[in-house]
C-alpha positions in Angstrom: -50.4 56.4 -292.5 -47.4 58.1 -291.0 -46.0 61.7 -290.6 -42.3 61.3 -291.6 -41.2 62.3 -288.1 -38.9 59.6 -286.9 -39.7 58.6 -283.3 -36.6 56.5 -282.5 -33.6 54.7 -283.9 -33.8 50.9 -283.5 -31.2 48.3 -284.0 -31.4 45.2 -286.2 -30.5 42.3 -283.9 -31.4 39.3 -286.1 -32.1 38.5 -289.7 -33.5 35.1 -290.6 -33.9 34.2 -294.3 -37.1 32.2 -294.9 -37.3 29.3 -297.3 -39.5 29.2 -300.3 -42.1 27.1 -298.6 -42.6 29.9 -296.2 -42.9 32.5 -298.9 -39.2 33.5 -298.9 -38.2 36.9 -297.6 -36.7 37.7 -294.3 -37.8 37.8 -290.7 -36.2 40.8 -288.9 -35.9 41.4 -285.2 -35.4 45.1 -284.1 -34.3 46.0 -280.6 -33.6 49.1 -278.5 -37.1 50.4 -279.2 -39.0 50.2 -275.9 -40.1 53.8 -276.1 -42.5 53.0 -279.0 -43.8 49.6 -277.8 -45.8 50.6 -274.7 -49.0 50.5 -276.7 -48.0 47.9 -279.3 -50.4 45.1 -280.5 -49.9 42.2 -282.9 -50.7 43.4 -286.4 -49.7 47.0 -285.7 -47.9 48.9 -288.5 -44.5 50.4 -287.9 -42.5 52.2 -290.6 -38.9 50.8 -290.7 -36.8 53.1 -292.8 -40.0 54.4 -294.3 -41.4 51.0 -295.2 -44.7 50.1 -293.6 -44.4 46.7 -292.0 -46.5 44.5 -289.7 -45.5 43.5 -286.2 -45.7 39.7 -285.9 -44.2 39.3 -282.4 -43.0 41.8 -279.7 -41.5 42.0 -276.3 -41.2 45.1 -274.1 -38.1 46.3 -276.0 -38.1 44.5 -279.4 -40.4 43.4 -282.2 -40.3 41.1 -285.2 -41.5 41.8 -288.7 -41.6 39.8 -291.9 -40.1 41.4 -295.0 -41.4 40.0 -298.3 -39.1 39.3 -301.3 -40.8 42.1 -303.3 -40.1 44.5 -300.4 -36.4 43.5 -300.3 -36.1 44.2 -304.0 -37.8 47.6 -304.0 -36.2 49.0 -300.8 -32.9 49.2 -299.0 -34.0 46.8 -296.3 -32.2 43.9 -298.1 -28.9 45.6 -297.4 -29.4 45.7 -293.6 -27.1 43.6 -291.5 -27.0 42.7 -287.8 -26.3 45.9 -285.9 -27.7 48.3 -288.6 -29.7 51.3 -287.2 -33.1 51.9 -288.6 -35.6 54.8 -288.4 -38.8 53.8 -286.7 -42.2 55.5 -286.6 -45.6 54.1 -285.4 -48.7 54.6 -287.5 -50.6 57.8 -286.7 -53.3 57.9 -284.1 -56.1 60.4 -283.5 -53.9 62.5 -281.3 -50.8 62.5 -283.4 -49.3 65.9 -284.2 -48.7 66.3 -288.0 -45.2 67.7 -287.8 -44.2 66.3 -291.2 -46.5 65.4 -294.1 -48.7 62.6 -295.1 -46.5 59.5 -295.6 -48.0 56.1 -296.7 -45.0 53.9 -295.9 -45.0 52.7 -299.6 -41.5 53.1 -301.0 -41.5 54.4 -304.6 -37.9 53.7 -305.4 -34.4 53.9 -303.8 -31.9 56.7 -304.4 -28.1 56.7 -304.4 -26.3 59.5 -302.5 -24.2 61.2 -305.0 -22.5 63.6 -302.6 -22.5 64.8 -299.0 -21.1 68.4 -298.4 -21.0 70.6 -295.4 -22.7 74.0 -295.2 -21.6 75.2 -291.7 -23.1 72.7 -289.3 -25.6 71.4 -291.9 -25.1 68.6 -294.4 -26.3 68.8 -298.0 -27.2 65.5 -299.6 -27.5 65.1 -303.4 -29.5 62.1 -304.4 -30.1 60.3 -307.7 -33.1 57.9 -307.9 -33.0 54.5 -309.5 -36.4 55.2 -311.1 -36.0 58.5 -312.8 -39.7 58.8 -313.3 -40.1 59.9 -309.7 -38.3 63.2 -310.5 -41.6 64.6 -311.9 -42.9 64.6 -308.3 -39.9 66.2 -306.8 -40.2 70.0 -306.6 -38.0 72.7 -304.9 -39.4 73.4 -301.4 -41.6 70.4 -301.6 -41.6 67.3 -299.4 -39.8 64.0 -299.9 -39.6 61.1 -297.5 -36.1 59.6 -297.2 -35.8 56.4 -295.1 -39.0 57.4 -293.5 -37.9 61.0 -292.6 -39.9 63.9 -294.0 -37.4 66.4 -295.5 -37.6 69.5 -297.7 -36.2 69.6 -301.2 -33.7 72.5 -301.6 -32.7 72.0 -305.3 -33.7 69.8 -308.2 -32.2 68.9 -311.6 -34.5 67.1 -314.1 -33.4 64.9 -317.0 -31.7 61.5 -317.5 -29.0 62.3 -314.9 -31.4 64.1 -312.7 -31.0 64.6 -308.9 -32.3 66.5 -306.0 -30.8 67.9 -302.8 -31.9 68.2 -299.2 -30.2 70.0 -296.3 -30.1 68.4 -292.9 -29.4 70.4 -289.8 -27.2 69.0 -287.0 -30.1 68.1 -284.8 -31.7 66.0 -287.5 -28.4 64.3 -288.3 -28.4 62.8 -284.8 -32.0 61.6 -285.0 -32.1 59.7 -288.3 -30.0 57.1 -290.0 -29.3 59.3 -293.0 -27.1 61.6 -290.9 -24.4 58.9 -290.9 -24.7 57.8 -294.5 -22.0 58.5 -297.0 -21.6 58.9 -300.8 -22.7 55.7 -302.6 -25.2 54.6 -299.9 -28.8 54.1 -300.8 -32.0 55.5 -299.2 -35.7 54.6 -299.5 -37.7 57.3 -301.3 -41.4 58.0 -301.1 -42.6 61.1 -302.9 -45.4 63.4 -301.7 -48.7 61.8 -302.6 -50.2 65.3 -303.4 -48.2 65.3 -306.6 -49.7 61.9 -307.6 -53.3 63.2 -306.9 -52.6 66.3 -309.0 -51.2 64.2 -311.9 -54.1 61.8 -311.9 -56.7 64.6 -311.9 -54.9 66.5 -314.6 -54.7 63.4 -316.8 -58.4 62.7 -316.2 -59.3 66.2 -317.1 -57.5 66.1 -320.5 -58.7 62.5 -321.3 -62.3 63.6 -320.7 -62.2 65.9 -323.7 -62.9 69.0 -321.6 -60.9 71.0 -324.0 -57.8 71.8 -322.0 -58.9 75.2 -320.7 -56.0 76.4 -318.6 -58.0 78.6 -316.2 -60.2 75.6 -315.3 -57.2 73.4 -314.9 -55.5 75.9 -312.7 -58.5 76.1 -310.4 -58.8 72.4 -310.2 -55.1 72.0 -309.2 -55.4 74.8 -306.6 -58.5 73.1 -305.1 -56.7 69.7 -304.8 -53.7 71.3 -303.1 -55.9 73.3 -300.8 -57.9 70.3 -299.8 -54.7 68.3 -299.0 -53.3 71.1 -297.0 -56.5 71.5 -295.0 -56.6 67.8 -294.2 -53.0 68.1 -293.0 -53.8 70.9 -290.6 
């Protein structure tokens, strides 16, 4: 579990493609990250651009991870090259401050940056997902995780050509990889899991033959959201 608050930017220093006998995929070495490795252990989880991956080797300033073929297909990690910067966050601990929101490190889809426009010192990113089905979980003022960074949705357009927007202040631009991305680039997307819980509960309610009483449904949804918010706090 993660918070979506990026701790540090690391640098991809080596990419080694694995042959089929080793399961395929890629072994990746990430450097310039001593600040998050002081308490590292083999098998620890670190989110790399929002993708939960397992540490297989580490030194005081670098670590290695294995990226499976399926992960390369479903995320933007396959487009990384030597020298690429990546967002890094360690899994939460008992004393972690929850400054963002609950993030699993399970990428739902990737999204293409349709445009980047300035609003004073801030940047407004408009993004269109490869899997349009995730748009049902994107709501104005809700959370979305982009390359592992927890961000607030400022506008949404549903439909076949749907998109959403986020605004990034100048401070955040310097702290995450998305600040330097341009139109046409891709980002990893993880939607807020609260929406998924609500959807599953609502579907179960109607499938159970409860009659579709809106008042009951409204209370049930409110309870689910309240519980998730209490857990966050």
